[in-house]
N, CA, C and O atoms as CSV, one atom per row, in Angstrom:
chain,resi,resn,atom,element,x,y,z
A,1,MET,N,N,6.763,20.273,4.028
A,1,MET,CA,C,7.563,19.013,3.642
A,1,MET,C,C,6.831,18.267,2.758
A,1,MET,O,O,5.696,17.820,2.919
A,2,LYS,N,N,7.743,18.138,1.572
A,2,LYS,CA,C,7.116,17.551,0.260
A,2,LYS,C,C,7.483,16.020,0.379
A,2,LYS,O,O,8.599,15.527,0.550
A,3,GLU,N,N,6.203,15.363,0.240
A,3,GLU,CA,C,6.531,13.754,0.247
A,3,GLU,C,C,7.448,13.296,-0.788
A,3,GLU,O,O,7.435,13.801,-1.910
A,4,GLU,N,N,8.228,12.377,-0.463
A,4,GLU,CA,C,9.398,12.048,-1.464
A,4,GLU,C,C,8.721,11.067,-2.362
A,4,GLU,O,O,8.075,10.191,-1.786
A,5,ILE,N,N,8.748,11.052,-3.620
A,5,ILE,CA,C,8.326,10.307,-4.682
A,5,ILE,C,C,9.061,9.114,-5.184
A,5,ILE,O,O,10.166,9.415,-5.635
A,6,PHE,N,N,8.786,7.920,-5.234
A,6,PHE,CA,C,9.581,6.931,-5.804
A,6,PHE,C,C,8.979,6.630,-7.171
A,6,PHE,O,O,7.798,6.918,-7.364
A,7,THR,N,N,9.664,6.106,-8.074
A,7,THR,CA,C,9.068,5.561,-9.189
A,7,THR,C,C,8.568,4.044,-9.061
A,7,THR,O,O,9.006,3.254,-8.226
A,8,VAL,N,N,7.712,3.795,-9.892
A,8,VAL,CA,C,7.289,2.271,-9.809
A,8,VAL,C,C,8.403,1.271,-9.986
A,8,VAL,O,O,8.317,0.225,-9.342
A,9,GLU,N,N,9.384,1.452,-10.739
A,9,GLU,CA,C,10.534,0.719,-10.792
A,9,GLU,C,C,11.249,0.566,-9.500
A,9,GLU,O,O,11.650,-0.518,-9.075
A,10,GLU,N,N,11.411,1.907,-8.794
A,10,GLU,CA,C,11.998,1.677,-7.573
A,10,GLU,C,C,11.393,1.139,-6.395
A,10,GLU,O,O,11.974,0.780,-5.371
A,11,ILE,N,N,10.209,1.120,-6.630
A,11,ILE,CA,C,9.389,0.573,-5.588
A,11,ILE,C,C,9.400,-1.033,-5.556
A,11,ILE,O,O,9.452,-1.649,-4.491
A,12,ILE,N,N,9.344,-1.690,-6.870
A,12,ILE,CA,C,9.237,-2.888,-7.316
A,12,ILE,C,C,10.742,-3.456,-6.802
A,12,ILE,O,O,10.905,-4.485,-6.147
A,13,ASN,N,N,11.635,-2.680,-7.187
A,13,ASN,CA,C,13.193,-3.016,-6.853
A,13,ASN,C,C,13.231,-3.175,-5.190
A,13,ASN,O,O,13.659,-4.172,-4.608
A,14,THR,N,N,12.819,-2.262,-4.703
A,14,THR,CA,C,13.048,-2.217,-3.152
A,14,THR,C,C,12.205,-3.520,-2.612
A,14,THR,O,O,12.698,-4.200,-1.712
A,15,ILE,N,N,11.124,-3.808,-3.088
A,15,ILE,CA,C,10.399,-4.929,-2.499
A,15,ILE,C,C,11.242,-6.218,-2.988
A,15,ILE,O,O,11.353,-7.082,-2.118
A,16,ASN,N,N,11.826,-6.483,-4.171
A,16,ASN,CA,C,12.390,-7.558,-4.513
A,16,ASN,C,C,13.603,-7.666,-3.730
A,16,ASN,O,O,13.881,-8.825,-3.422
A,17,ARG,N,N,14.366,-6.808,-3.341
A,17,ARG,CA,C,15.531,-6.909,-2.615
A,17,ARG,C,C,15.166,-7.153,-1.101
A,17,ARG,O,O,16.047,-7.420,-0.284
A,18,SER,N,N,14.086,-7.072,-0.821
A,18,SER,CA,C,13.777,-7.175,0.924
A,18,SER,C,C,13.702,-8.549,0.958
A,18,SER,O,O,13.490,-9.292,0.000
A,19,SER,N,N,13.942,-8.942,2.462
A,19,SER,CA,C,13.726,-10.302,2.921
A,19,SER,C,C,12.459,-10.334,3.582
A,19,SER,O,O,12.036,-11.463,3.829
A,20,LEU,N,N,11.741,-9.344,3.933
A,20,LEU,CA,C,10.570,-8.969,4.694
A,20,LEU,C,C,9.418,-9.276,3.588
A,20,LEU,O,O,9.740,-9.256,2.400
A,21,LYS,N,N,7.732,-9.632,4.065
A,21,LYS,CA,C,7.071,-9.227,3.598
A,21,LYS,C,C,6.685,-7.623,3.550
A,21,LYS,O,O,7.006,-6.887,4.483
A,22,THR,N,N,5.988,-7.146,2.420
A,22,THR,CA,C,5.725,-5.827,2.199
A,22,THR,C,C,4.245,-5.653,1.948
A,22,THR,O,O,3.479,-6.352,1.284
A,23,VAL,N,N,3.998,-4.369,2.754
A,23,VAL,CA,C,2.496,-3.901,2.640
A,23,VAL,C,C,2.815,-2.282,2.012
A,23,VAL,O,O,3.451,-1.305,2.407
A,24,LEU,N,N,2.154,-2.555,1.056
A,24,LEU,CA,C,2.310,-1.026,0.266
A,24,LEU,C,C,0.871,-0.078,0.702
A,24,LEU,O,O,-0.328,-0.323,0.832
A,25,VAL,N,N,1.542,0.832,0.805
A,25,VAL,CA,C,0.205,2.113,1.440
A,25,VAL,C,C,0.487,3.248,0.462
A,25,VAL,O,O,1.544,3.511,-0.113
A,26,GLU,N,N,-0.957,3.994,0.389
A,26,GLU,CA,C,-0.727,5.124,-0.409
A,26,GLU,C,C,0.381,6.219,-0.237
A,26,GLU,O,O,1.104,6.535,-1.182
A,27,GLY,N,N,0.494,6.831,1.104
A,27,GLY,CA,C,1.226,7.695,1.241
A,27,GLY,C,C,1.827,7.984,2.745
A,27,GLY,O,O,1.279,7.270,3.584
A,28,LYS,N,N,2.711,8.764,3.215
A,28,LYS,CA,C,3.314,8.947,4.380
A,28,LYS,C,C,2.143,9.350,5.214
A,28,LYS,O,O,2.094,8.905,6.360
A,29,ASP,N,N,1.383,9.977,4.870
A,29,ASP,CA,C,0.289,10.858,5.875
A,29,ASP,C,C,-0.442,9.544,6.619
A,29,ASP,O,O,-0.877,9.651,7.765
A,30,ASP,N,N,-0.532,8.353,5.895
A,30,ASP,CA,C,-1.182,7.148,6.577
A,30,ASP,C,C,-0.238,6.249,7.613
A,30,ASP,O,O,-0.562,5.417,8.460
A,31,LEU,N,N,1.088,6.768,7.192
A,31,LEU,CA,C,1.993,6.105,8.280
A,31,LEU,C,C,1.683,5.890,9.858
A,31,LEU,O,O,1.906,4.848,10.474
A,32,ALA,N,N,1.122,7.089,10.396
A,32,ALA,CA,C,1.332,7.019,11.660
A,32,ALA,C,C,0.255,5.779,12.036
A,32,ALA,O,O,0.375,5.033,13.008
A,33,ILE,N,N,-0.776,5.737,11.085
A,33,ILE,CA,C,-1.946,4.633,11.711
A,33,ILE,C,C,-1.234,3.138,11.470
A,33,ILE,O,O,-1.250,2.261,12.334
A,34,TYR,N,N,-0.586,2.985,10.114
A,34,TYR,CA,C,-0.121,1.802,9.798
A,34,TYR,C,C,1.224,1.484,10.931
A,34,TYR,O,O,1.485,0.355,11.347
A,35,ARG,N,N,1.941,2.666,11.287
A,35,ARG,CA,C,2.933,2.124,12.417
A,35,ARG,C,C,2.412,1.630,13.898
A,35,ARG,O,O,3.140,1.011,14.674
A,36,ARG,N,N,1.094,1.979,14.170
A,36,ARG,CA,C,0.587,1.455,15.281
A,36,ARG,C,C,0.367,0.143,14.979
A,36,ARG,O,O,0.689,-0.742,15.771
A,37,ILE,N,N,-0.172,-0.100,13.866
A,37,ILE,CA,C,-0.734,-1.724,13.410
A,37,ILE,C,C,0.612,-2.380,13.577
A,37,ILE,O,O,0.879,-3.187,14.468
A,38,GLU,N,N,1.476,-1.939,12.592
A,38,GLU,CA,C,2.830,-2.662,12.579
A,38,GLU,C,C,3.548,-3.185,13.941
A,38,GLU,O,O,4.218,-4.208,14.086
A,39,ASP,N,N,3.159,-2.021,15.055
A,39,ASP,CA,C,3.850,-2.368,16.465
A,39,ASP,C,C,2.989,-3.577,17.081
A,39,ASP,O,O,3.526,-4.347,17.878
A,40,ASP,N,N,1.799,-3.715,16.744
A,40,ASP,CA,C,1.035,-4.728,17.264
A,40,ASP,C,C,1.297,-6.023,16.439
A,40,ASP,O,O,0.885,-7.055,16.969
A,41,ILE,N,N,1.898,-6.140,15.259
A,41,ILE,CA,C,2.107,-7.314,14.721
A,41,ILE,C,C,3.504,-7.494,14.413
A,41,ILE,O,O,3.892,-8.328,13.595
A,42,ASP,N,N,4.352,-6.634,15.131
A,42,ASP,CA,C,6.067,-6.927,14.697
A,42,ASP,C,C,6.688,-8.153,14.699
A,42,ASP,O,O,7.759,-8.340,14.122
A,43,SER,N,N,5.987,-9.154,15.416
A,43,SER,CA,C,6.613,-10.490,15.117
A,43,SER,C,C,6.352,-11.134,13.887
A,43,SER,O,O,6.811,-12.264,13.717
A,44,PHE,N,N,5.633,-10.546,12.937
A,44,PHE,CA,C,5.617,-11.368,11.451
A,44,PHE,C,C,6.613,-10.577,10.669
A,44,PHE,O,O,6.632,-11.052,9.533
A,45,ASP,N,N,7.528,-9.485,10.783
A,45,ASP,CA,C,8.505,-9.115,10.173
A,45,ASP,C,C,8.035,-8.555,8.909
A,45,ASP,O,O,8.450,-9.075,7.873
A,46,ILE,N,N,7.202,-7.535,8.846
A,46,ILE,CA,C,6.585,-6.779,7.883
A,46,ILE,C,C,6.983,-5.391,7.588
A,46,ILE,O,O,6.994,-4.553,8.489
A,47,ASN,N,N,7.240,-5.164,6.637
A,47,ASN,CA,C,7.552,-3.683,6.014
A,47,ASN,C,C,6.557,-3.219,5.430
A,47,ASN,O,O,5.909,-3.813,4.569
A,48,ILE,N,N,6.278,-1.734,5.995
A,48,ILE,CA,C,5.307,-1.095,5.551
A,48,ILE,C,C,5.890,0.245,4.781
A,48,ILE,O,O,6.547,1.131,5.327
A,49,LEU,N,N,5.507,0.196,3.406
A,49,LEU,CA,C,6.090,1.066,2.234
A,49,LEU,C,C,5.191,1.823,1.822
A,49,LEU,O,O,4.230,1.353,1.214
A,50,PRO,N,N,5.331,3.367,2.104
A,50,PRO,CA,C,4.339,4.135,1.355
A,50,PRO,C,C,4.693,4.348,-0.230
A,50,PRO,O,O,5.826,4.106,-0.646
A,51,CYS,N,N,3.773,4.762,-0.982
A,51,CYS,CA,C,4.221,4.806,-2.390
A,51,CYS,C,C,4.089,6.190,-2.870
A,51,CYS,O,O,4.218,6.488,-4.057
A,52,GLY,N,N,3.870,6.899,-2.082
A,52,GLY,CA,C,3.839,8.466,-2.496
A,52,GLY,C,C,2.216,8.777,-3.325
A,52,GLY,O,O,2.055,9.605,-4.222
A,53,GLY,N,N,1.243,7.963,-2.801
A,53,GLY,CA,C,-0.008,8.169,-3.572
A,53,GLY,C,C,-0.678,7.024,-4.259
A,53,GLY,O,O,-0.119,6.007,-4.671
A,54,ARG,N,N,-2.143,7.367,-4.339
A,54,ARG,CA,C,-2.805,6.087,-4.683
A,54,ARG,C,C,-2.443,5.763,-6.227
A,54,ARG,O,O,-2.303,4.575,-6.518
A,55,ASN,N,N,-2.311,6.575,-7.063
A,55,ASN,CA,C,-1.961,6.385,-8.482
A,55,ASN,C,C,-0.685,5.629,-8.458
A,55,ASN,O,O,-0.686,4.591,-9.120
A,56,THR,N,N,0.286,5.908,-7.896
A,56,THR,CA,C,1.723,5.093,-7.837
A,56,THR,C,C,1.227,3.773,-7.359
A,56,THR,O,O,1.382,2.878,-8.190
A,57,LEU,N,N,0.703,3.437,-6.298
A,57,LEU,CA,C,0.259,2.268,-5.523
A,57,LEU,C,C,-0.351,1.296,-6.716
A,57,LEU,O,O,0.261,0.310,-7.128
A,58,LEU,N,N,-1.653,1.718,-7.216
A,58,LEU,CA,C,-2.144,1.213,-8.408
A,58,LEU,C,C,-1.200,0.844,-9.517
A,58,LEU,O,O,-1.243,-0.269,-10.042
A,59,LYS,N,N,-0.524,1.585,-9.800
A,59,LYS,CA,C,0.587,1.451,-11.085
A,59,LYS,C,C,1.519,0.227,-10.446
A,59,LYS,O,O,1.709,-0.694,-11.241
A,60,VAL,N,N,1.971,0.114,-9.474
A,60,VAL,CA,C,2.690,-1.057,-8.938
A,60,VAL,C,C,1.728,-2.291,-8.865
A,60,VAL,O,O,2.113,-3.361,-9.338
A,61,TYR,N,N,0.682,-2.199,-8.378
A,61,TYR,CA,C,-0.260,-3.185,-8.530
A,61,TYR,C,C,-0.259,-3.777,-9.884
A,61,TYR,O,O,-0.017,-4.976,-10.025
A,62,GLU,N,N,-0.520,-2.993,-10.906
A,62,GLU,CA,C,-0.759,-3.259,-12.231
A,62,GLU,C,C,0.509,-4.257,-12.730
A,62,GLU,O,O,0.386,-5.089,-13.629
A,63,GLN,N,N,1.560,-4.049,-12.088
A,63,GLN,CA,C,2.777,-4.761,-12.436
A,63,GLN,C,C,3.308,-5.940,-11.469
A,63,GLN,O,O,4.397,-6.511,-11.518
A,64,ILE,N,N,2.294,-6.134,-10.627
A,64,ILE,CA,C,2.291,-7.486,-9.500
A,64,ILE,C,C,3.210,-8.436,-10.085
A,64,ILE,O,O,4.129,-8.870,-9.390
A,65,GLY,N,N,3.064,-8.821,-11.323
A,65,GLY,CA,C,3.787,-10.079,-11.840
A,65,GLY,C,C,5.422,-10.036,-11.620
A,65,GLY,O,O,6.165,-10.990,-11.387
A,66,GLU,N,N,5.750,-8.667,-11.760
A,66,GLU,CA,C,7.242,-8.377,-11.448
A,66,GLU,C,C,7.835,-8.601,-10.283
A,66,GLU,O,O,9.058,-8.674,-10.163
A,67,ILE,N,N,6.848,-8.751,-9.154
A,67,ILE,CA,C,7.182,-8.563,-7.776
A,67,ILE,C,C,7.342,-10.194,-7.128
A,67,ILE,O,O,6.452,-11.044,-7.128
A,68,LYS,N,N,8.681,-10.340,-6.613
A,68,LYS,CA,C,9.031,-11.776,-6.311
A,68,LYS,C,C,8.573,-12.021,-4.815
A,68,LYS,O,O,8.459,-13.197,-4.469
A,69,ASN,N,N,8.335,-11.158,-4.017
A,69,ASN,CA,C,8.108,-11.381,-2.569
A,69,ASN,C,C,6.721,-11.141,-2.314
A,69,ASN,O,O,5.974,-10.531,-3.079
A,70,LYS,N,N,6.353,-11.719,-1.044
A,70,LYS,CA,C,4.893,-11.515,-0.788
A,70,LYS,C,C,4.518,-10.205,-0.337
A,70,LYS,O,O,5.079,-9.740,0.655
A,71,THR,N,N,3.477,-9.441,-1.056
A,71,THR,CA,C,3.228,-8.211,-1.072
A,71,THR,C,C,1.566,-7.904,-0.987
A,71,THR,O,O,0.793,-8.367,-1.826
A,72,LEU,N,N,1.107,-7.026,0.190
A,72,LEU,CA,C,-0.223,-6.461,0.188
A,72,LEU,C,C,-0.324,-5.041,-0.167
A,72,LEU,O,O,0.449,-4.160,0.211
A,73,PHE,N,N,-1.382,-4.892,-0.953
A,73,PHE,CA,C,-1.480,-3.368,-1.364
A,73,PHE,C,C,-2.716,-2.882,-0.424
A,73,PHE,O,O,-3.705,-3.612,-0.357
A,74,ILE,N,N,-2.679,-1.740,0.255
A,74,ILE,CA,C,-3.740,-1.209,0.767
A,74,ILE,C,C,-3.879,0.170,0.481
A,74,ILE,O,O,-3.017,1.034,0.637
A,75,CYS,N,N,-5.345,0.350,-0.067
A,75,CYS,CA,C,-5.829,1.649,-0.654
A,75,CYS,C,C,-6.939,2.145,-0.173
A,75,CYS,O,O,-7.977,1.484,-0.178
A,76,ASP,N,N,-6.872,3.344,0.296
A,76,ASP,CA,C,-8.106,4.176,0.615
A,76,ASP,C,C,-9.286,4.049,-0.219
A,76,ASP,O,O,-9.128,3.866,-1.426
A,77,SER,N,N,-10.500,4.129,0.302
A,77,SER,CA,C,-11.771,4.164,-0.713
A,77,SER,C,C,-11.981,5.538,-1.297
A,77,SER,O,O,-12.446,5.753,-2.416
A,78,ASP,N,N,-11.605,6.415,-0.457
A,78,ASP,CA,C,-12.250,7.758,-0.594
A,78,ASP,C,C,-13.078,8.073,-1.558
A,78,ASP,O,O,-14.244,7.726,-1.366
A,79,LEU,N,N,-12.785,8.755,-2.770
A,79,LEU,CA,C,-13.772,9.120,-3.772
A,79,LEU,C,C,-14.393,7.964,-4.374
A,79,LEU,O,O,-15.411,8.236,-5.011
A,80,TRP,N,N,-14.019,6.612,-4.343
A,80,TRP,CA,C,-14.662,5.615,-4.915
A,80,TRP,C,C,-16.058,5.612,-4.437
A,80,TRP,O,O,-17.049,5.336,-5.113
A,81,HIS,N,N,-16.026,5.926,-3.287
A,81,HIS,CA,C,-17.550,5.737,-2.702
A,81,HIS,C,C,-18.601,6.673,-3.455
A,81,HIS,O,O,-19.807,6.428,-3.448
A,82,PHE,N,N,-18.064,7.705,-4.067
A,82,PHE,CA,C,-18.829,8.535,-4.909
A,82,PHE,C,C,-18.948,8.068,-6.472
A,82,PHE,O,O,-19.938,8.192,-7.193
A,83,THR,N,N,-17.880,7.587,-6.754
A,83,THR,CA,C,-17.788,7.216,-8.356
A,83,THR,C,C,-17.951,6.004,-8.715
A,83,THR,O,O,-17.915,5.773,-9.924
A,84,GLY,N,N,-18.192,4.813,-7.699
A,84,GLY,CA,C,-17.951,3.408,-7.896
A,84,GLY,C,C,-16.668,2.928,-7.811
A,84,GLY,O,O,-15.740,3.684,-8.094
A,85,PHE,N,N,-16.433,1.644,-7.422
A,85,PHE,CA,C,-15.302,1.078,-7.056
A,85,PHE,C,C,-14.766,0.548,-8.602
A,85,PHE,O,O,-15.556,0.222,-9.488
A,86,PRO,N,N,-13.809,0.533,-8.699
A,86,PRO,CA,C,-13.068,-0.308,-9.975
A,86,PRO,C,C,-12.940,-1.645,-9.679
A,86,PRO,O,O,-12.760,-1.905,-8.489
A,87,ARG,N,N,-12.999,-2.813,-10.678
A,87,ARG,CA,C,-12.769,-4.060,-10.316
A,87,ARG,C,C,-11.273,-4.409,-10.553
A,87,ARG,O,O,-10.674,-4.153,-11.598
A,88,PHE,N,N,-10.779,-4.974,-9.551
A,88,PHE,CA,C,-9.306,-5.238,-9.370
A,88,PHE,C,C,-9.358,-6.871,-9.316
A,88,PHE,O,O,-10.346,-7.390,-8.796
A,89,GLY,N,N,-8.383,-7.633,-9.808
A,89,GLY,CA,C,-8.325,-9.049,-10.079
A,89,GLY,C,C,-7.316,-9.346,-8.758
A,89,GLY,O,O,-6.497,-8.562,-8.279
A,90,GLY,N,N,-7.576,-10.503,-8.387
A,90,GLY,CA,C,-6.701,-10.911,-7.185
A,90,GLY,C,C,-7.132,-10.730,-5.820
A,90,GLY,O,O,-8.255,-10.273,-5.611
A,91,ASN,N,N,-6.386,-11.029,-4.895
A,91,ASN,CA,C,-6.898,-10.722,-3.494
A,91,ASN,C,C,-5.765,-9.783,-2.657
A,91,ASN,O,O,-5.774,-9.479,-1.464
A,92,GLU,N,N,-4.814,-9.441,-3.679
A,92,GLU,CA,C,-3.650,-8.653,-2.868
A,92,GLU,C,C,-3.999,-7.328,-2.731
A,92,GLU,O,O,-3.270,-6.635,-2.021
A,93,LEU,N,N,-5.026,-6.795,-3.297
A,93,LEU,CA,C,-5.363,-5.325,-2.799
A,93,LEU,C,C,-6.462,-5.221,-2.091
A,93,LEU,O,O,-7.556,-5.604,-2.507
A,94,ILE,N,N,-6.273,-4.708,-0.989
A,94,ILE,CA,C,-7.406,-4.389,-0.228
A,94,ILE,C,C,-7.775,-2.928,-0.053
A,94,ILE,O,O,-6.920,-2.047,0.034
A,95,THR,N,N,-9.119,-2.697,-0.002
A,95,THR,CA,C,-9.476,-1.428,0.095
A,95,THR,C,C,-10.105,-0.910,1.449
A,95,THR,O,O,-10.572,-1.840,2.107
A,96,THR,N,N,-10.228,0.243,1.992
A,96,THR,CA,C,-10.637,0.612,3.161
A,96,THR,C,C,-12.170,0.426,2.987
A,96,THR,O,O,-12.799,0.550,1.936
A,97,THR,N,N,-12.681,0.085,4.289
A,97,THR,CA,C,-14.257,0.006,4.307
A,97,THR,C,C,-14.797,1.213,4.327
A,97,THR,O,O,-15.767,1.396,3.591
A,98,GLY,N,N,-14.330,2.270,5.126
A,98,GLY,CA,C,-14.714,3.756,4.946
A,98,GLY,C,C,-13.901,4.551,3.925
A,98,GLY,O,O,-13.301,4.105,2.947
A,99,TYR,N,N,-13.993,5.753,4.323
A,99,TYR,CA,C,-13.462,6.720,3.284
A,99,TYR,C,C,-11.901,6.679,3.296
A,99,TYR,O,O,-11.242,6.909,2.283
A,100,SER,N,N,-11.328,6.358,4.557
A,100,SER,CA,C,-9.804,6.200,4.642
A,100,SER,C,C,-9.414,5.241,5.598
A,100,SER,O,O,-10.328,4.669,6.192
A,101,ILE,N,N,-8.193,4.928,5.888
A,101,ILE,CA,C,-7.543,4.160,6.951
A,101,ILE,C,C,-7.972,4.746,8.336
A,101,ILE,O,O,-8.282,4.057,9.308
A,102,GLU,N,N,-7.945,6.323,8.289
A,102,GLU,CA,C,-8.213,6.827,9.657
A,102,GLU,C,C,-9.709,6.498,10.081
A,102,GLU,O,O,-10.075,6.311,11.241
A,103,ASN,N,N,-10.458,6.462,9.027
A,103,ASN,CA,C,-12.079,6.143,9.449
A,103,ASN,C,C,-12.200,4.893,9.936
A,103,ASN,O,O,-13.000,4.757,10.862
A,104,ASP,N,N,-11.490,3.739,9.472
A,104,ASP,CA,C,-11.507,2.738,9.648
A,104,ASP,C,C,-11.104,2.411,10.950
A,104,ASP,O,O,-11.814,1.757,11.713
A,105,MET,N,N,-9.881,2.882,11.262
A,105,MET,CA,C,-9.424,2.782,12.745
A,105,MET,C,C,-10.371,3.232,13.858
A,105,MET,O,O,-10.019,3.157,15.035
């Protein structure tokens, strides 16, 4: 099954129309892990939204100034362990400690 891809604009518009705080994650493959976390913290009214991949997530992050609602970005570290971590401004972007969220869990 092919993962549905959203544009950066569609993701930003979705976040801005929501009344919930949003956690953006890379893709739907990670959702099983994040849904378990979401079940544990459901009293916080958080929406977990997959972006369709790391590149899209980072492009949305680059346009964080257009996002009106509280948003947190979570990105797997995977290949950065070998190539070095890029520098990101702000504290809205969290990277996994290990290779991926599955490893961290």
